[in-house]
C-alpha positions in Angstrom: 0.2 0.1 0.1 1.5 3.3 -1.5 -1.1 5.7 -1.3 -1.3 8.9 1.0 -4.1 10.4 3.0 -4.0 14.3 2.2 -5.9 16.9 4.2 -6.0 20.7 4.4 -7.2 22.9 7.5 -7.8 25.7 5.2 -8.6 27.8 8.4 -5.1 27.4 9.7 -2.9 30.3 10.1 -5.7 32.8 9.7 -5.0 34.0 13.6 -1.1 34.9 12.8 -1.4 38.3 10.5 -4.2 39.4 12.5 -2.4 39.0 16.1 -5.0 36.7 17.6 -2.0 33.9 18.7 -3.7 31.3 17.0 -6.4 30.0 15.0 -8.5 27.2 16.9 -11.5 29.7 18.2 -14.4 28.7 15.7 -15.5 32.2 15.6 -12.3 33.0 13.7 -13.2 30.7 11.0 -16.8 31.7 10.5 -15.5 35.5 10.4 -13.1 34.2 7.7 -15.8 32.6 5.8 -17.9 36.0 5.8 -15.8 38.3 5.2 -13.4 36.8 2.5 -10.6 36.8 4.7 -7.1 35.8 2.7 -6.4 32.0 3.9 -3.1 31.2 3.5 -3.2 27.5 4.2 -4.3 26.3 1.1 -1.1 27.7 -0.7 0.8 26.1 1.4 -0.5 22.8 0.7 -0.2 23.5 -2.9 3.7 24.2 -2.7 3.7 20.5 -0.6 2.1 18.8 -3.1 3.9 20.3 -6.2 6.8 19.6 -4.7 5.5 15.8 -4.0 4.1 15.4 -7.3 7.4 16.2 -8.9 9.2 13.5 -6.8 6.5 11.3 -7.4 4.1 11.7 -10.3 2.2 8.4 -9.7 1.1 8.8 -6.6 -2.6 7.9 -5.3 -3.8 10.5 -3.1 -7.2 10.3 -1.1 -8.1 13.1 0.5 -11.8 15.1 1.3 -13.9 17.5 -0.4 -13.8 20.9 -1.4 -11.1 22.7 0.4 -10.3 19.5 2.6 -8.2 18.8 -0.2 -9.8 18.1 -3.4 -9.8 21.9 -4.5 -5.8 21.2 -4.8 -5.6 17.8 -5.8 -8.3 17.2 -7.8 -7.4 14.1 -9.5 -7.5 12.8 -6.2 -10.0 9.9 -4.8 -12.6 11.7 -2.3 -13.5 10.5 0.8 -16.8 11.5 1.4 -18.3 13.7 4.2 -21.7 13.7 4.9 -22.2 17.0 6.7 -19.0 19.9 6.7 -19.2 21.6 10.0 -16.2 23.8 9.1 -14.8 22.5 12.5 -12.2 19.8 13.6 -14.7 17.3 13.1 -14.3 17.3 9.5 -10.8 16.7 10.3 -11.2 13.5 12.4 -13.6 12.0 10.0 -11.2 12.3 7.3 -8.1 10.3 9.4 -11.0 8.2 10.4 -12.1 7.3 6.9 -8.3 6.9 5.9 -7.3 4.4 8.5 -5.9 0.7 6.5 -6.1 2.6 3.1 -2.9 4.8 3.1 0.6 4.5 4.4 1.4 7.7 5.7 -1.3 10.7 6.3 0.2 14.3 4.9 -1.6 17.4 6.9 -1.8 21.4 6.5 -2.3 22.9 9.2 -1.0 23.7 13.0 -0.7 22.2 16.0 -4.6 22.3 16.6 -4.7 20.3 13.7 -2.1 17.9 14.6 -3.8 17.1 18.0 -7.0 16.2 15.8 -5.2 13.9 13.1 -3.2 11.9 16.2 -6.6 11.7 18.1 -8.0 10.0 15.3 -5.4 8.0 13.7 -6.2 5.0 16.1 -3.8 2.5 13.8 -1.3 4.7 14.1 -0.6 5.4 10.4 2.9 7.4 10.2 2.0 11.4 9.7 3.6 14.5 8.4 2.9 18.0 9.0 2.8 21.0 6.1 3.3 23.7 8.9 0.6 26.1 8.2 -0.1 27.2 11.7 0.5 30.4 13.8 2.2 28.0 16.6 3.9 25.3 15.3 5.5 24.1 18.3 5.2 20.3 17.5 7.8 18.1 16.4 5.3 16.1 13.2 6.3 19.8 11.1 8.2 20.1 8.2 10.0 23.0 8.1 9.1 24.3 5.1 5.8 22.8 2.4 8.4 21.9 0.2 10.3 19.8 2.6 7.1 18.2 3.5 6.1 17.3 0.2 9.5 15.9 -0.8 10.0 13.9 2.5 6.3 12.5 1.7 7.7 11.4 -1.9 10.8 9.7 -0.4 8.9 8.1 2.2 5.7 6.6 -0.3 9.3 5.2 -2.7 11.0 3.2 0.2 7.9 2.1 2.4 10.6 0.3 4.9 12.3 3.8 5.4 11.9 4.2 9.3 9.7 6.4 11.5 10.2 7.7 15.2 8.1 9.1 17.7 7.6 12.8 18.0 5.8 14.9 20.2 2.6 16.9 19.1 2.7 19.7 21.7 -0.3 22.7 22.0 -1.1 25.9 24.0 -4.1 27.3 25.6 -4.6 30.1 23.0 -6.7 32.0 25.5 -3.5 32.2 28.1 -1.6 32.8 24.9 -3.7 35.6 24.0 -3.3 37.2 28.1 0.7 37.0 27.4 1.1 33.6 29.4 2.3 30.4 27.4 1.0 27.3 29.0 2.6 24.5 26.0 0.9 20.8 27.0 2.3 17.6 25.6 -0.6 16.1 24.3 0.5 12.7 22.3 3.2 11.4 20.7 2.8 10.3 16.9 4.7 8.0 14.5 6.5 10.2 11.5 9.2 9.5 9.1 12.6 9.5 10.0 14.0 12.5 7.6 17.3 14.3 9.2 16.7 18.1 8.2 13.4 17.8 7.1 11.3 18.0 10.3 11.7 20.7 13.0 12.4 19.7 16.5 9.4 20.5 19.1 10.0 24.2 20.7 12.1 24.4 23.7 11.2 26.0 26.3 13.2 29.9 27.2 15.5 30.0 30.3 16.7 32.9 31.8 18.4 35.6 30.6 22.4 35.3 30.3 24.1 38.4 31.5 25.9 38.6 28.0 22.5 38.6 26.6 21.1 41.4 28.6 24.0 42.6 28.2 23.4 43.3 24.4 19.9 44.5 24.8 21.3 47.3 26.7 23.9 48.0 24.3 21.6 47.7 21.6 19.0 50.1 23.1 21.6 52.7 23.5 22.5 52.8 19.5 18.7 53.2 18.5 18.5 55.3 15.7 16.7 58.6 16.7 13.0 58.9 14.7 13.0 55.3 13.6 10.2 53.0 14.1 11.3 49.5 15.9 9.2 46.6 15.0 9.5 44.3 18.3 9.1 40.4 17.8 7.7 38.0 20.3 9.8 36.0 22.8 11.2 36.2 26.0 14.5 37.8 24.8 12.1 40.5 23.1 10.0 40.5 25.9 13.2 41.9 27.8 14.1 44.1 25.1 10.4 45.7 25.6 11.1 46.0 29.4 14.0 48.1 29.0 11.6 50.6 26.6 8.4 50.9 28.7 7.3 47.5 29.1 5.4 45.3 25.5 3.7 42.3 25.3 5.4 39.0 25.6 3.5 37.2 22.7 2.8 40.2 20.4 4.6 42.1 17.6 5.0 46.0 19.5 6.8 49.2 18.1 8.8 51.6 19.6 10.4 54.5 19.1 12.7 57.0 20.7 13.0 54.6 23.4 9.7 53.9 24.5 6.8 51.5 23.7 4.9 53.4 21.4 2.0 50.8 20.4 1.4 47.3 21.4 0.1 43.9 19.9 0.0 44.9 16.5 -1.6 43.0 13.4 0.1 42.9 9.8 -2.2 46.0 8.6 -1.6 47.5 11.8 2.0 47.9 11.1 1.9 48.7 7.5 -0.2 51.8 8.3 2.7 53.1 11.1 4.8 52.6 8.1 2.6 54.3 5.5 4.0 57.8 6.0 7.4 56.5 4.6 8.6 55.7 8.2 12.2 54.6 8.3 11.9 51.2 10.3 14.1 48.4 11.6 12.9 44.7 12.7 13.8 43.4 15.7 14.0 39.6 16.2 14.9 36.2 18.3 15.1 32.8 18.0 12.8 30.3 18.8 14.4 27.9 21.1 15.1 24.3 19.7 13.4 24.9 16.3 15.8 28.0 14.7 12.8 30.0 13.1 13.2 33.7 13.1 10.4 34.2 11.0 7.3 32.1 10.3 6.7 30.7 13.9 4.4 33.0 15.8 5.2 36.1 14.3 3.4 35.9 11.0 2.2 39.6 11.7 5.6 40.4 10.3 5.1 39.3 7.0 6.6 39.3 3.3 4.9 42.7 2.7 6.0 43.6 5.9 9.6 42.8 5.1 9.6 44.3 2.1 8.6 47.2 3.0 11.4 47.8 5.7 14.2 46.3 3.6 16.0 42.9 4.5 18.8 44.6 5.2 17.0 46.4 8.3 16.5 43.3 10.5 18.4 42.6 13.7 18.7 39.1 15.5 19.5 38.9 19.2 20.1 35.7 20.5 22.0 34.0 23.6 24.9 32.0 22.2 24.0 28.8 24.5 20.4 28.8 22.6 22.4 29.1 19.0 25.0 26.6 19.9 22.2 23.8 21.0 20.7 24.2 17.6 20.6 21.2 15.6 21.3 21.4 12.9 23.4 24.8 13.7 21.0 26.8 11.5 18.6 29.4 11.5 15.3 29.0 9.5 12.6 31.6 7.4 9.0 30.2 6.8 7.5 33.7 5.8 4.6 31.9 3.0 7.2 34.0 0.1 9.1 31.6 -1.5 11.3 34.4 -3.4 11.6 36.2 -0.4 12.8 33.3 1.6 15.2 32.5 -1.3 16.1 36.1 -0.7 16.7 35.9 2.8 18.9 32.9 3.3 22.8 32.9 3.6 24.9 33.7 6.4 23.8 36.4 9.2 25.2 37.8 11.9 23.5 37.4 15.4 24.2 39.6 18.2 24.9 37.3 21.5 26.5 40.0 23.8 27.6 43.5 23.6 30.0 44.4 20.9 29.9 40.1 20.1 28.6 38.8 16.6 27.8 35.2 15.5 27.5 34.3 12.1 24.9 31.6 11.4 23.5 30.2 8.2 20.0 30.7 7.8 17.7 28.7 5.0 14.8 28.1 4.0 
C-alpha cells in the first residue's frame, strides 16, 4: 500500500497576521468565511503537493471534498463527509476514513490540527505536517511546505523507511492571548525519519544570560532617533521591551525614541504605521530548539512588511548557548513568500553579547 492521505485545514494560520495568537476559535473561521479573509493554508498545501508530485508523479492520493483537499488535488480519490462542519470534526472524520487505506497521512495545519489528526489516527499511520498554523511547536511538522512534499515522496518510494515517535504539543490560546504560555504535551505520533526535514519541538525559554542582557542594553543605546522599531515576540524580545517601558511577551510591538509606542499589532496595523514612509527596523530572536526567526508565532511580520522595511534592516538577538544548542546549527525562515525566503537565505550576523556577533547560516 503506497497511497497517501492528504488533508487541509483551510483556516489554519488565519490568526497569525491578525495578531490573534492562534486560529482555534471557531468564531474566527466563521469570520474568515463571511469576510472573504485571505487563506494562506491552501497556498502552502499547493507548494507541498507540487513538490510531492514532482518527485513521485504516480502517487495515489486519498483526500476530502472541497477545501479539505479536493480543490488542491482534483484527481485524487475523495472520501465523502456527510455534513461539513468547518471545524475539527471534519479533520477527525477524514483521518478515521483513511485508516487502513494509506501508508502516510500528510496534513496541512498547525498544532491544533496535529492534535486532531493524532487523536483520530487510532491505527498509528505515520503522519507528517505541512506547516501552516500560527504556533507549530510540535515536532511533526516539516520545516517548509516543499520539504514536507519531498519527505512524503521519499517515504512513499521506500515504505521500509524507518519512523520515529515525535511529540504533539499545543498551547492554550486564551492564555497565550493574555501573554502567558502554557504548552502541553498531548500525545506522540509516528513520523518518517528524515534528518533536517522536520523541525524540532519548541524548547522552553530560560533565564536571560548576562551577556544577552548586556547586548540588549547596548542595542537600546544604539537605537536610531526617529526610527520605528518593530519588536517581535519571545522572552528575549520581552526583556528588550522592558527596557523600553514594557510591551507584550507574545505580540509584535512598536518602539520609537526609546519607548514602546504601540502594542500587539496586526500585519495591517504595522503596515499602516509605515504608510507615511517612516524609517524602520525589525528586531527578532530565535525560537528555542527550532531555530526559526520568521514564520513561527510572528506572522504579523509578513513578506509585505519585510519588503517595505528592507531585508538589510533586520536584527537578530539571541544567547549564544541557544544558538549552539540548535541541531542542525542553522536558522530558518518561512514567511510564505518563496521568493523572499530565497533572498533571506544566506549567512546572518546574530548579536549574542555586547559587541559580539555570531555568523549563522539561514535556510528556507
